[in-house]
Backbone and ligand atoms as CSV (ligand in chain L), in Angstrom:
chain,resi,resn,atom,element,x,y,z
A,1,UNK,N,N,-215.509,-44.675,-78.160
A,1,UNK,CA,C,-216.500,-45.752,-77.794
A,1,UNK,C,C,-215.969,-46.388,-76.555
A,2,UNK,N,N,-217.217,-46.646,-75.828
A,2,UNK,CA,C,-216.810,-47.200,-74.420
A,2,UNK,C,C,-216.749,-48.745,-74.416
A,3,UNK,N,N,-215.977,-49.199,-73.568
A,3,UNK,CA,C,-216.086,-50.625,-73.511
A,3,UNK,C,C,-215.734,-51.216,-72.215
A,4,UNK,N,N,-216.330,-51.986,-71.745
A,4,UNK,CA,C,-216.060,-52.661,-70.360
A,4,UNK,C,C,-215.613,-54.049,-70.594
A,5,UNK,N,N,-214.348,-54.399,-70.148
A,5,UNK,CA,C,-213.966,-55.922,-70.575
A,5,UNK,C,C,-212.854,-56.457,-69.456
A,6,UNK,N,N,-212.646,-57.771,-69.612
A,6,UNK,CA,C,-211.560,-58.133,-68.573
A,6,UNK,C,C,-210.409,-57.553,-68.714
A,7,UNK,N,N,-209.416,-57.465,-67.620
A,7,UNK,CA,C,-208.138,-56.957,-67.649
A,7,UNK,C,C,-207.345,-58.099,-68.435
A,8,UNK,N,N,-206.486,-57.430,-69.123
A,8,UNK,CA,C,-205.390,-58.252,-70.009
A,8,UNK,C,C,-204.010,-57.789,-69.344
A,9,UNK,N,N,-202.869,-58.404,-69.399
A,9,UNK,CA,C,-201.759,-58.224,-68.763
A,9,UNK,C,C,-201.113,-57.076,-69.512
A,10,UNK,N,N,-201.538,-56.597,-70.777
A,10,UNK,CA,C,-201.044,-55.446,-71.551
A,10,UNK,C,C,-201.435,-54.219,-70.955
A,11,UNK,N,N,-202.404,-54.265,-70.068
A,11,UNK,CA,C,-203.254,-53.014,-69.549
A,11,UNK,C,C,-202.476,-52.533,-68.250
A,12,UNK,N,N,-201.759,-53.524,-67.626
A,12,UNK,CA,C,-200.970,-53.322,-66.459
A,12,UNK,C,C,-200.324,-51.849,-66.347
A,13,UNK,N,N,-199.473,-51.260,-67.258
A,13,UNK,CA,C,-199.046,-50.024,-66.897
A,13,UNK,C,C,-199.963,-49.005,-66.756
A,14,UNK,N,N,-201.124,-48.915,-67.327
A,14,UNK,CA,C,-202.100,-47.862,-67.371
A,14,UNK,C,C,-202.877,-48.127,-66.109
A,15,UNK,N,N,-203.142,-49.265,-65.733
A,15,UNK,CA,C,-203.996,-49.519,-64.466
A,15,UNK,C,C,-203.156,-48.999,-63.322
A,16,UNK,N,N,-201.861,-49.212,-63.258
A,16,UNK,CA,C,-201.018,-48.755,-62.115
A,16,UNK,C,C,-200.772,-47.307,-62.291
A,17,UNK,N,N,-200.757,-46.582,-63.402
A,17,UNK,CA,C,-200.735,-45.318,-63.644
A,17,UNK,C,C,-202.179,-44.463,-63.057
A,18,UNK,N,N,-203.366,-44.993,-63.304
A,18,UNK,CA,C,-204.557,-44.591,-62.675
A,18,UNK,C,C,-204.467,-44.699,-61.170
A,19,UNK,N,N,-203.957,-46.068,-60.690
A,19,UNK,CA,C,-204.035,-46.389,-59.258
A,19,UNK,C,C,-203.312,-45.318,-58.660
A,20,UNK,N,N,-201.903,-44.961,-59.063
A,20,UNK,CA,C,-201.189,-43.699,-58.497
A,20,UNK,C,C,-201.887,-42.545,-58.511
A,21,UNK,N,N,-202.506,-42.283,-59.677
A,21,UNK,CA,C,-203.273,-40.921,-59.578
A,21,UNK,C,C,-204.370,-40.896,-58.719
A,22,UNK,N,N,-205.149,-41.999,-58.479
A,22,UNK,CA,C,-206.443,-41.894,-57.804
A,22,UNK,C,C,-206.185,-42.315,-56.291
A,23,UNK,N,N,-205.214,-43.402,-55.949
A,23,UNK,CA,C,-204.987,-43.933,-54.473
A,23,UNK,C,C,-203.575,-43.558,-54.035
A,24,UNK,N,N,-202.874,-44.020,-54.886
A,24,UNK,CA,C,-201.375,-43.971,-54.680
A,24,UNK,C,C,-201.109,-44.866,-53.147
A,25,UNK,N,N,-201.458,-45.944,-53.007
A,25,UNK,CA,C,-201.416,-46.766,-51.842
A,25,UNK,C,C,-201.223,-48.201,-51.988
A,26,UNK,N,N,-201.565,-48.853,-53.171
A,26,UNK,CA,C,-201.260,-50.137,-53.450
A,26,UNK,C,C,-200.141,-50.661,-53.989
A,27,UNK,N,N,-199.463,-51.531,-53.861
A,27,UNK,CA,C,-198.259,-52.223,-54.317
A,27,UNK,C,C,-198.927,-52.735,-55.721
A,28,UNK,N,N,-198.253,-52.243,-56.718
A,28,UNK,CA,C,-198.744,-52.865,-58.061
A,28,UNK,C,C,-198.598,-54.255,-58.027
A,29,UNK,N,N,-197.620,-55.051,-57.142
A,29,UNK,CA,C,-197.670,-56.522,-57.209
A,29,UNK,C,C,-199.006,-56.889,-56.730
A,30,UNK,N,N,-199.829,-56.462,-56.057
A,30,UNK,CA,C,-201.258,-56.930,-55.429
A,30,UNK,C,C,-202.132,-56.995,-56.830
A,31,UNK,N,N,-201.734,-56.030,-58.074
A,31,UNK,CA,C,-202.748,-56.257,-59.000
A,31,UNK,C,C,-202.302,-57.272,-60.020
A,32,UNK,N,N,-201.139,-57.550,-60.039
A,32,UNK,CA,C,-200.667,-58.903,-60.823
A,32,UNK,C,C,-201.312,-60.100,-59.896
A,33,UNK,N,N,-200.939,-60.162,-58.720
A,33,UNK,CA,C,-201.554,-61.459,-57.903
A,33,UNK,C,C,-203.004,-61.572,-58.134
A,34,UNK,N,N,-203.804,-60.411,-58.218
A,34,UNK,CA,C,-205.311,-60.532,-58.466
A,34,UNK,C,C,-205.409,-61.144,-60.118
A,35,UNK,N,N,-204.889,-60.622,-60.894
A,35,UNK,CA,C,-204.944,-61.081,-62.129
A,35,UNK,C,C,-204.804,-62.670,-62.047
A,36,UNK,N,N,-203.692,-63.005,-61.580
A,36,UNK,CA,C,-203.319,-64.519,-61.274
A,36,UNK,C,C,-204.281,-65.337,-60.747
A,37,UNK,N,N,-205.035,-64.936,-59.624
A,37,UNK,CA,C,-205.706,-65.554,-58.848
A,37,UNK,C,C,-207.358,-65.456,-59.093
A,38,UNK,N,N,-207.739,-64.395,-59.419
A,38,UNK,CA,C,-208.940,-64.215,-59.673
A,38,UNK,C,C,-209.412,-63.106,-60.686
A,39,UNK,N,N,-209.053,-63.665,-61.958
A,39,UNK,CA,C,-209.020,-62.779,-63.177
A,39,UNK,C,C,-210.241,-62.405,-63.538
A,40,UNK,N,N,-211.357,-63.106,-63.409
A,40,UNK,CA,C,-212.599,-62.822,-63.738
A,40,UNK,C,C,-213.082,-61.594,-62.972
A,41,UNK,N,N,-212.656,-61.081,-61.828
A,41,UNK,CA,C,-213.256,-60.092,-61.224
A,41,UNK,C,C,-212.322,-58.810,-61.412
A,42,UNK,N,N,-211.244,-58.856,-62.367
A,42,UNK,CA,C,-210.539,-57.647,-62.715
A,42,UNK,C,C,-210.983,-57.232,-63.922
A,43,UNK,N,N,-211.445,-56.098,-63.810
A,43,UNK,CA,C,-212.272,-55.663,-65.102
A,43,UNK,C,C,-211.765,-54.189,-65.511
A,44,UNK,N,N,-211.501,-53.863,-66.690
A,44,UNK,CA,C,-211.294,-52.359,-67.040
A,44,UNK,C,C,-212.427,-51.569,-67.976
A,45,UNK,N,N,-212.116,-50.308,-67.935
A,45,UNK,CA,C,-213.030,-49.501,-69.053
A,45,UNK,C,C,-212.337,-48.782,-69.945
A,46,UNK,N,N,-212.408,-48.956,-70.993
A,46,UNK,CA,C,-212.107,-48.469,-72.206
A,46,UNK,C,C,-212.560,-47.410,-72.695
A,47,UNK,N,N,-211.917,-46.282,-72.976
A,47,UNK,CA,C,-212.740,-45.236,-73.885
A,47,UNK,C,C,-211.788,-45.067,-75.193
A,48,UNK,N,N,-212.335,-45.240,-76.520
A,48,UNK,CA,C,-211.617,-44.990,-77.440
A,48,UNK,C,C,-210.195,-45.504,-77.499
A,49,UNK,N,N,-210.172,-46.998,-77.099
A,49,UNK,CA,C,-208.818,-47.669,-76.814
A,49,UNK,C,C,-207.983,-47.327,-75.873
A,50,UNK,N,N,-208.428,-46.250,-75.001
A,50,UNK,CA,C,-207.539,-46.157,-73.764
A,50,UNK,C,C,-208.100,-46.567,-72.582
A,51,UNK,N,N,-207.222,-47.079,-71.430
A,51,UNK,CA,C,-207.878,-47.577,-70.260
A,51,UNK,C,C,-208.181,-46.507,-69.335
A,52,UNK,N,N,-209.241,-46.449,-68.836
A,52,UNK,CA,C,-209.431,-44.941,-67.975
A,52,UNK,C,C,-210.291,-45.411,-66.843
A,53,UNK,N,N,-210.327,-46.891,-66.506
A,53,UNK,CA,C,-210.838,-46.962,-65.237
A,53,UNK,C,C,-210.735,-48.656,-64.991
A,54,UNK,N,N,-210.719,-49.125,-63.681
A,54,UNK,CA,C,-210.810,-50.532,-63.527
A,54,UNK,C,C,-211.278,-50.757,-62.291
A,55,UNK,N,N,-211.656,-51.972,-62.068
A,55,UNK,CA,C,-212.316,-52.578,-60.878
A,55,UNK,C,C,-211.532,-53.934,-60.375
A,56,UNK,N,N,-211.263,-54.261,-59.270
A,56,UNK,CA,C,-210.884,-55.456,-58.756
A,56,UNK,C,C,-211.660,-56.116,-57.623
A,57,UNK,N,N,-212.439,-57.094,-58.106
A,57,UNK,CA,C,-213.286,-57.903,-57.068
A,57,UNK,C,C,-212.643,-59.350,-56.996
A,58,UNK,N,N,-212.825,-59.644,-55.923
A,58,UNK,CA,C,-212.487,-61.282,-55.768
A,58,UNK,C,C,-213.320,-61.809,-54.431
A,59,UNK,N,N,-213.128,-63.326,-54.335
A,59,UNK,CA,C,-213.940,-64.016,-53.746
A,59,UNK,C,C,-213.361,-64.044,-52.309
A,60,UNK,N,N,-214.025,-63.286,-51.406
A,60,UNK,CA,C,-213.791,-63.410,-49.918
A,60,UNK,C,C,-213.849,-64.765,-49.271
A,61,UNK,N,N,-214.912,-65.324,-49.790
A,61,UNK,CA,C,-215.595,-66.770,-49.266
A,61,UNK,C,C,-216.523,-67.088,-50.539
A,62,UNK,N,N,-217.127,-68.361,-50.545
A,62,UNK,CA,C,-217.977,-68.517,-51.396
A,62,UNK,C,C,-219.107,-67.629,-51.599
A,63,UNK,N,N,-219.670,-67.017,-50.542
A,63,UNK,CA,C,-220.703,-66.494,-50.499
A,63,UNK,C,C,-220.551,-65.099,-50.377
A,64,UNK,N,N,-219.421,-64.539,-50.457
A,64,UNK,CA,C,-219.010,-63.019,-50.437
A,64,UNK,C,C,-217.886,-62.797,-51.313
A,65,UNK,N,N,-218.402,-61.636,-52.143
A,65,UNK,CA,C,-217.445,-61.008,-52.977
A,65,UNK,C,C,-216.905,-59.710,-52.416
A,66,UNK,N,N,-215.674,-59.364,-52.679
A,66,UNK,CA,C,-215.023,-58.247,-51.792
A,66,UNK,C,C,-214.509,-57.388,-53.114
A,67,UNK,N,N,-214.916,-56.176,-53.197
A,67,UNK,CA,C,-214.214,-55.169,-53.964
A,67,UNK,C,C,-212.975,-54.571,-53.422
A,68,UNK,N,N,-211.840,-54.842,-53.977
A,68,UNK,CA,C,-210.678,-54.398,-53.499
A,68,UNK,C,C,-210.499,-52.950,-53.791
A,69,UNK,N,N,-210.554,-52.682,-55.155
A,69,UNK,CA,C,-210.423,-51.253,-55.561
A,69,UNK,C,C,-211.369,-50.963,-56.718
A,70,UNK,N,N,-211.673,-49.768,-56.818
A,70,UNK,CA,C,-212.477,-49.091,-58.032
A,70,UNK,C,C,-212.005,-47.903,-58.245
A,71,UNK,N,N,-211.687,-47.686,-59.539
A,71,UNK,CA,C,-211.241,-46.175,-59.866
A,71,UNK,C,C,-211.416,-45.719,-61.159
A,72,UNK,N,N,-211.684,-44.568,-61.272
A,72,UNK,CA,C,-211.924,-44.082,-62.836
A,72,UNK,C,C,-210.962,-42.872,-62.866
A,73,UNK,N,N,-210.345,-42.722,-63.909
A,73,UNK,CA,C,-209.240,-41.550,-63.946
A,73,UNK,C,C,-210.119,-40.285,-63.849
A,74,UNK,N,N,-209.574,-39.297,-63.042
A,74,UNK,CA,C,-210.385,-38.046,-62.817
A,74,UNK,C,C,-210.976,-37.366,-64.107
A,75,UNK,N,N,-209.938,-37.330,-65.169
A,75,UNK,CA,C,-210.709,-36.737,-66.384
A,75,UNK,C,C,-211.751,-37.572,-67.087
A,76,UNK,N,N,-212.060,-38.819,-66.568
A,76,UNK,CA,C,-213.151,-39.329,-67.177
A,76,UNK,C,C,-214.317,-39.742,-66.017
A,77,UNK,N,N,-214.167,-39.233,-64.834
A,77,UNK,CA,C,-215.381,-39.391,-63.760
A,77,UNK,C,C,-216.569,-38.642,-64.357
A,78,UNK,N,N,-217.731,-39.303,-63.629
A,78,UNK,CA,C,-219.017,-38.748,-63.825
A,78,UNK,C,C,-219.578,-39.002,-65.180
A,79,UNK,N,N,-219.061,-39.788,-65.633
A,79,UNK,CA,C,-219.544,-40.438,-66.808
A,79,UNK,C,C,-220.214,-41.921,-67.108
A,80,UNK,N,N,-220.689,-42.193,-65.766
A,80,UNK,CA,C,-220.986,-43.536,-65.479
A,80,UNK,C,C,-220.430,-44.723,-65.680
A,81,UNK,N,N,-219.058,-44.453,-65.970
A,81,UNK,CA,C,-218.113,-45.404,-66.161
A,81,UNK,C,C,-217.759,-46.223,-64.945
A,82,UNK,N,N,-217.672,-45.656,-63.876
A,82,UNK,CA,C,-217.631,-46.332,-62.536
A,82,UNK,C,C,-218.881,-47.113,-62.395
A,83,UNK,N,N,-219.903,-46.587,-62.609
A,83,UNK,CA,C,-221.111,-47.457,-62.306
A,83,UNK,C,C,-221.138,-48.714,-63.244
A,84,UNK,N,N,-220.808,-48.669,-64.432
A,84,UNK,CA,C,-220.614,-49.673,-65.483
A,84,UNK,C,C,-219.464,-50.658,-64.812
A,85,UNK,N,N,-218.561,-50.111,-64.318
A,85,UNK,CA,C,-217.421,-51.031,-63.815
A,85,UNK,C,C,-218.252,-51.775,-62.843
A,86,UNK,N,N,-218.749,-50.952,-61.680
A,86,UNK,CA,C,-219.460,-51.695,-60.550
A,86,UNK,C,C,-220.348,-52.832,-60.937
A,87,UNK,N,N,-221.269,-52.541,-61.740
A,87,UNK,CA,C,-222.450,-53.446,-62.115
A,87,UNK,C,C,-221.692,-54.732,-62.904
A,88,UNK,N,N,-220.447,-54.420,-63.599
A,88,UNK,CA,C,-220.025,-55.546,-64.200
A,88,UNK,C,C,-219.198,-56.578,-63.270
A,89,UNK,N,N,-218.665,-56.225,-62.166
A,89,UNK,CA,C,-218.145,-56.836,-61.283
A,89,UNK,C,C,-219.363,-57.569,-60.494
A,90,UNK,N,N,-220.390,-57.015,-60.177
A,90,UNK,CA,C,-221.497,-57.471,-59.308
A,90,UNK,C,C,-221.890,-58.781,-60.292
A,91,UNK,N,N,-222.234,-58.554,-61.332
A,91,UNK,CA,C,-222.568,-59.758,-62.312
A,91,UNK,C,C,-221.767,-60.742,-62.460
A,92,UNK,N,N,-220.317,-60.451,-62.261
A,92,UNK,CA,C,-219.607,-61.632,-62.182
A,92,UNK,C,C,-219.693,-62.524,-60.727
A,93,UNK,N,N,-219.873,-61.693,-59.742
A,93,UNK,CA,C,-220.090,-62.352,-58.550
A,93,UNK,C,C,-221.363,-63.070,-58.301
A,94,UNK,N,N,-222.719,-62.424,-59.056
A,94,UNK,CA,C,-223.825,-62.889,-59.238
A,94,UNK,C,C,-223.595,-64.571,-60.109
A,95,UNK,N,N,-222.870,-64.327,-60.948
A,95,UNK,CA,C,-222.692,-65.635,-61.765
A,95,UNK,C,C,-222.060,-66.938,-61.081
A,96,UNK,N,N,-221.338,-66.534,-60.000
A,96,UNK,CA,C,-220.778,-67.489,-59.233
A,96,UNK,C,C,-221.400,-67.892,-57.886
A,97,UNK,N,N,-222.639,-67.073,-57.915
A,97,UNK,CA,C,-223.425,-67.731,-56.619
A,97,UNK,C,C,-223.388,-66.988,-55.326
A,98,UNK,N,N,-222.673,-65.652,-55.519
A,98,UNK,CA,C,-222.162,-64.751,-54.441
A,98,UNK,C,C,-223.641,-64.215,-53.765
A,99,UNK,N,N,-223.813,-63.974,-52.442
A,99,UNK,CA,C,-225.209,-63.590,-51.994
A,99,UNK,C,C,-225.001,-62.136,-51.544
A,100,UNK,N,N,-223.542,-61.660,-51.148
A,100,UNK,CA,C,-223.322,-60.332,-50.776
A,100,UNK,C,C,-221.981,-59.806,-51.110
A,101,UNK,N,N,-222.029,-58.465,-51.337
A,101,UNK,CA,C,-220.773,-57.982,-51.925
A,101,UNK,C,C,-220.408,-56.825,-50.782
A,102,UNK,N,N,-219.162,-56.986,-50.312
A,102,UNK,CA,C,-218.615,-55.969,-49.253
A,102,UNK,C,C,-217.471,-55.270,-49.883
A,103,UNK,N,N,-217.234,-54.235,-49.128
A,103,UNK,CA,C,-216.088,-53.380,-49.416
A,103,UNK,C,C,-215.921,-52.324,-48.311
A,104,UNK,N,N,-214.708,-51.398,-48.589
A,104,UNK,CA,C,-214.652,-50.268,-47.477
A,104,UNK,C,C,-214.048,-49.142,-48.159
A,105,UNK,N,N,-214.489,-48.028,-47.695
A,105,UNK,CA,C,-214.230,-46.729,-48.102
A,105,UNK,C,C,-213.666,-45.833,-47.292
A,106,UNK,N,N,-212.653,-45.192,-47.356
A,106,UNK,CA,C,-212.254,-44.033,-46.448
A,106,UNK,C,C,-213.479,-43.224,-45.923
A,107,UNK,N,N,-213.262,-43.067,-44.525
A,107,UNK,CA,C,-214.509,-42.096,-44.037
A,107,UNK,C,C,-214.582,-40.892,-44.776
A,108,UNK,N,N,-213.353,-40.215,-45.301
A,108,UNK,CA,C,-213.423,-38.915,-45.880
A,108,UNK,C,C,-213.892,-38.960,-47.319
A,109,UNK,N,N,-214.069,-40.102,-47.804
A,109,UNK,CA,C,-214.503,-40.375,-49.239
A,109,UNK,C,C,-215.930,-40.423,-49.302
A,110,UNK,N,N,-216.646,-39.122,-49.081
A,110,UNK,CA,C,-217.853,-38.960,-49.323
A,110,UNK,C,C,-218.417,-39.102,-50.482
A,111,UNK,N,N,-217.633,-38.997,-51.756
A,111,UNK,CA,C,-218.315,-39.115,-53.028
A,111,UNK,C,C,-218.447,-40.708,-53.213
A,112,UNK,N,N,-217.392,-41.331,-52.736
A,112,UNK,CA,C,-217.419,-42.827,-53.040
A,112,UNK,C,C,-218.595,-43.417,-52.211
A,113,UNK,N,N,-218.875,-43.038,-51.132
A,113,UNK,CA,C,-219.883,-43.574,-50.271
A,113,UNK,C,C,-221.201,-43.375,-50.748
A,114,UNK,N,N,-221.393,-41.886,-51.173
A,114,UNK,CA,C,-222.615,-41.659,-51.858
A,114,UNK,C,C,-222.741,-42.469,-53.151
A,115,UNK,N,N,-221.680,-42.736,-54.032
A,115,UNK,CA,C,-221.642,-43.579,-55.038
A,115,UNK,C,C,-222.236,-44.822,-54.763
A,116,UNK,N,N,-221.730,-45.547,-53.743
A,116,UNK,CA,C,-221.897,-47.009,-53.344
A,116,UNK,C,C,-223.500,-46.957,-52.894
A,117,UNK,N,N,-223.859,-46.036,-52.228
A,117,UNK,CA,C,-225.174,-46.028,-51.603
A,117,UNK,C,C,-226.350,-46.052,-52.675
A,118,UNK,N,N,-225.885,-45.272,-53.809
A,118,UNK,CA,C,-226.928,-45.042,-54.709
A,118,UNK,C,C,-226.751,-46.333,-55.646
A,119,UNK,N,N,-226.066,-47.202,-55.405
A,119,UNK,CA,C,-225.957,-48.493,-56.118
A,119,UNK,C,C,-226.664,-49.685,-55.078
A,120,UNK,N,N,-227.191,-49.281,-53.963
A,120,UNK,CA,C,-227.687,-50.084,-53.218
A,120,UNK,C,C,-226.977,-50.371,-51.671
A,121,UNK,N,N,-225.691,-50.066,-51.867
A,121,UNK,CA,C,-224.817,-50.610,-50.754
A,121,UNK,C,C,-225.381,-49.885,-49.388
A,122,UNK,N,N,-225.178,-50.615,-48.212
A,122,UNK,CA,C,-225.501,-49.805,-47.102
A,122,UNK,C,C,-224.377,-50.037,-46.073
A,123,UNK,N,N,-224.300,-48.872,-45.264
A,123,UNK,CA,C,-223.242,-48.594,-44.599
A,123,UNK,C,C,-223.134,-49.990,-43.381
A,124,UNK,N,N,-222.255,-50.536,-42.987
A,124,UNK,CA,C,-222.630,-51.634,-41.788
A,124,UNK,C,C,-221.570,-51.352,-40.525
A,125,UNK,N,N,-220.558,-50.456,-40.821
A,125,UNK,CA,C,-219.869,-50.014,-39.618
A,125,UNK,C,C,-218.496,-49.494,-39.865
A,126,UNK,N,N,-217.783,-49.045,-38.916
A,126,UNK,CA,C,-216.546,-48.362,-39.126
A,126,UNK,C,C,-215.315,-49.205,-38.493
A,127,UNK,N,N,-214.042,-49.403,-39.109
A,127,UNK,CA,C,-213.297,-49.871,-38.542
A,127,UNK,C,C,-212.095,-48.832,-38.307
A,128,UNK,N,N,-211.999,-48.557,-37.023
A,128,UNK,CA,C,-210.829,-47.509,-36.902
A,128,UNK,C,C,-209.691,-47.818,-37.349
A,129,UNK,N,N,-209.047,-46.619,-37.781
A,129,UNK,CA,C,-207.466,-46.807,-38.202
A,129,UNK,C,C,-207.307,-47.918,-38.998
A,130,UNK,N,N,-208.158,-48.233,-40.032
A,130,UNK,CA,C,-207.874,-49.268,-40.972
A,130,UNK,C,C,-206.744,-48.949,-41.943
A,131,UNK,N,N,-206.681,-47.766,-42.246
A,131,UNK,CA,C,-205.593,-47.689,-43.426
A,131,UNK,C,C,-204.291,-47.230,-42.585
A,132,UNK,N,N,-203.240,-47.276,-43.697
A,132,UNK,CA,C,-201.851,-47.192,-43.204
A,132,UNK,C,C,-201.572,-45.719,-42.621
A,133,UNK,N,N,-202.331,-44.790,-43.143
A,133,UNK,CA,C,-202.138,-43.589,-42.497
A,133,UNK,C,C,-203.013,-43.089,-41.324
A,134,UNK,N,N,-203.820,-44.082,-40.729
A,134,UNK,CA,C,-204.469,-43.985,-39.684
A,134,UNK,C,C,-206.065,-43.693,-39.867
A,135,UNK,N,N,-206.357,-43.219,-41.183
A,135,UNK,CA,C,-207.584,-43.158,-41.459
A,135,UNK,C,C,-208.610,-44.307,-41.060
A,136,UNK,N,N,-209.787,-44.057,-40.693
A,136,UNK,CA,C,-210.638,-45.145,-40.397
A,136,UNK,C,C,-211.638,-45.506,-41.729
A,137,UNK,N,N,-212.237,-46.699,-41.835
A,137,UNK,CA,C,-212.942,-47.162,-42.939
A,137,UNK,C,C,-214.440,-47.177,-42.643
A,138,UNK,N,N,-215.186,-46.810,-43.740
A,138,UNK,CA,C,-216.519,-47.249,-43.465
A,138,UNK,C,C,-216.845,-48.687,-44.306
A,139,UNK,N,N,-217.348,-49.654,-43.642
A,139,UNK,CA,C,-217.612,-50.886,-44.388
A,139,UNK,C,C,-219.154,-50.718,-44.790
A,140,UNK,N,N,-218.955,-51.231,-45.975
A,140,UNK,CA,C,-220.298,-51.093,-46.832
A,140,UNK,C,C,-220.613,-52.586,-47.386
A,141,UNK,N,N,-222.007,-52.773,-47.497
A,141,UNK,CA,C,-222.532,-54.100,-47.940
A,141,UNK,C,C,-223.821,-54.244,-48.909
A,142,UNK,N,N,-223.736,-54.923,-49.935
A,142,UNK,CA,C,-224.761,-55.100,-50.824
A,142,UNK,C,C,-225.163,-56.488,-50.806
A,143,UNK,N,N,-226.511,-56.558,-50.843
A,143,UNK,CA,C,-227.106,-58.121,-50.699
A,143,UNK,C,C,-227.397,-58.299,-52.318
A,144,UNK,N,N,-226.981,-59.463,-52.889
A,144,UNK,CA,C,-227.573,-59.716,-54.159
A,144,UNK,C,C,-228.225,-61.053,-54.238
A,145,UNK,N,N,-229.070,-61.156,-55.250
A,145,UNK,CA,C,-229.678,-62.376,-55.561
A,145,UNK,C,C,-229.061,-63.141,-56.519
A,146,UNK,N,N,-228.890,-64.844,-56.175
A,146,UNK,CA,C,-228.170,-65.495,-57.347
A,146,UNK,C,C,-228.875,-65.286,-58.655
A,147,UNK,N,N,-227.737,-65.219,-59.586
A,147,UNK,CA,C,-228.048,-65.422,-61.041
A,147,UNK,C,C,-228.831,-66.748,-61.742
L,1,LIG,C1,C,-216.083,-43.479,-57.005
L,1,LIG,C2,C,-215.685,-43.451,-58.477
L,1,LIG,C3,C,-215.218,-44.969,-59.045
L,1,LIG,C4,C,-217.055,-43.254,-59.504
L,1,LIG,O1,O,-216.803,-43.088,-60.791
L,1,LIG,P1,P,-217.341,-42.480,-61.858
L,1,LIG,O2,O,-217.369,-42.890,-63.075
L,1,LIG,O3,O,-217.279,-40.938,-61.660
L,1,LIG,O4,O,-218.973,-42.817,-61.319
L,1,LIG,P2,P,-220.400,-42.363,-62.062
L,1,LIG,O5,O,-220.176,-41.605,-63.326
L,1,LIG,O6,O,-220.958,-43.861,-62.404
L,1,LIG,O7,O,-221.138,-41.775,-61.124
L,1,LIG,C5,C,-220.462,-40.745,-60.191
L,1,LIG,C6,C,-221.763,-39.499,-59.992
L,1,LIG,O8,O,-221.836,-38.694,-61.015
L,1,LIG,C7,C,-223.005,-38.876,-61.164
L,1,LIG,N1,N,-223.486,-38.524,-62.766
L,1,LIG,C8,C,-222.815,-39.530,-63.584
L,1,LIG,N2,N,-223.434,-39.218,-64.770
L,1,LIG,C9,C,-224.215,-38.247,-64.520
L,1,LIG,C10,C,-224.904,-37.210,-65.351
L,1,LIG,N3,N,-225.004,-37.753,-66.829
L,1,LIG,N4,N,-225.911,-36.491,-65.183
L,1,LIG,C11,C,-225.724,-36.176,-63.761
L,1,LIG,N5,N,-224.998,-36.870,-62.863
L,1,LIG,C12,C,-224.136,-37.803,-63.239
L,1,LIG,C13,C,-223.846,-40.025,-60.595
L,1,LIG,O9,O,-225.004,-39.543,-60.372
L,1,LIG,C14,C,-222.898,-40.301,-59.418
L,1,LIG,O10,O,-223.365,-39.276,-58.292
L,1,LIG,P3,P,-222.745,-39.511,-56.852
L,1,LIG,O11,O,-221.530,-38.878,-56.630
L,1,LIG,O12,O,-223.859,-38.914,-56.063
L,1,LIG,O13,O,-223.046,-41.130,-56.537
L,1,LIG,C15,C,-214.570,-42.313,-58.837
L,1,LIG,O14,O,-215.261,-41.111,-58.449
L,1,LIG,C16,C,-213.406,-42.470,-58.570
L,1,LIG,O15,O,-212.574,-43.218,-59.121
L,1,LIG,N6,N,-213.102,-42.066,-57.123
L,1,LIG,C17,C,-211.913,-42.029,-56.784
L,1,LIG,C18,C,-211.357,-43.622,-56.175
L,1,LIG,C19,C,-212.565,-44.216,-55.084
L,1,LIG,O16,O,-212.764,-43.277,-54.185
L,1,LIG,N7,N,-212.773,-45.252,-55.347
L,1,LIG,C20,C,-213.902,-45.646,-54.423
L,1,LIG,C21,C,-213.411,-46.531,-53.115
L,1,LIG,S1,S,-212.661,-48.042,-53.501
């Protein structure tokens, strides 16, 4: 059974395991910080009781929701779980009156950029050498209507 629900502290080890497998670039400390400061935007996907993906969104300003990270364990990708997580965090943003959602993806991450475009995001620009390893980021934006 698939379940999309809010992150709970007991999910932490599994979220960090997926983070390491998928990105391996964020300090686990950030995730606990997000839980403590904006827990509504920290959402997980569970399949048969196992955490297989997560999204972390926070309010960058009153009008702007920002997605910090979105990941689905490779063995569970292409089952619409990433879409369900993205839609769930967008609903949280909509509920608090946000009018735009922004995020960035590595320029080499064609799959992620296609995924976000399919969900209505538009590319808004490139930030050179955004990542620690020198790779540039593609900035993306979605306009949303208040709920
Ligand atoms: C990006 C990511 C979150 C998407 O998660 P996912 O669970 O695979 O997403 P979905 O299954 O909802 O959709 C993925 C793709 O599979 C396709 N798909 C899903 N189910 C399908 C089905 N039943 N039949 C055909 N195609 C299907 C979707 O059309 C989509 O195609 P796209 O690549 O053209 O967008 C995931 O690939 C991931 O974790 N990537 C690594 C981390 C990352 O890049 N994160 C984003 C940057 S923050």
